[in-house]
N, C-alpha and C positions, 0 to 999 in steps of 0.2 A: 528605333529601338531593336526591331527584329534583325537589322543588319549586323548588329554586334552580338546577337544571341541572347539579348535580355527579354524577359517576359513581364507581363503585368502582374503585380502582386495583388492577390485578393485579400481584402481585410474582412475578417469575420464580424458580423454585426454584434455590437456589444463588447468589442475588444478594444478599449481605449488605449492600451499599451502598444497597439499596432499602428496607431496614427497619432503620434504625440503632438504634432502641430495643431490639428483640429481640437484635440482634447485640451491643450494648453489654452487656446483661445476660448473654448467653451467654458472652462473653469474660471478664467478671468472675467468673462462676460457675466457669468452667474455671480461671482464674488463681488465684483465692482458695481454691478447695476441691478440685476434681477433680485438678489436676496435683500436689497435695501429699498425696494419700491413696491407699492401696491398700485396697479393700474386700474383706473375706474372706467376707462373706455379704450377702445382700439386706437382712436386718434391720439390720446395721451401717450399710449405705449409707443406709437410710431414716432412721435416728437421726441420723447426722452431717449429712445433707442438711437435715433439719428444724431442727437446731441452727443451721446456717448460714443458713437461710431466716429464722429468727426474728431472728438477729443483723442480717442484711441489712435487714429491714423495721423493726426497733425501735431499733437502736443505731447502725448505720453511717451516717455523714453522706453525703448525696447533693448533689452540686454544683447540680443543677437545682432543688433545694428550698432554696437558701440554706444549704447544709451542715447541714441538719436531716434526721433520719430520716423516712421517709414515715409511719410509724405509731408514734410514740414510746410506749414502755412507761410506763404510769402506775403509780407505786408509792405506796400509801397506808400510811404508817407506823402500826403497831399499838402501842397502849399495853400494855407488858408487865408493868405493875404488877398485882398481884392485886386483884380487885374484892371489896369487902365487901358483903354483902347485908343 
């Protein structure tokens, strides 16, 4: 970065308009999960947040990616017929 003369931008604490990507994620996280849940234990919060994170990254469409998920889940169908040896 220094080779081209660019410098690091400092983001003022509490300035959401300066970091739209983080604030966009935080807003979705709050709207889609946190505002609709009451966590009765830390473990419950960890499980539900992990489920939401997996959904967010593997199934939920993102407009910036052409309405595709960032890391789509790959499912390889298994042959359920018994194998003969």
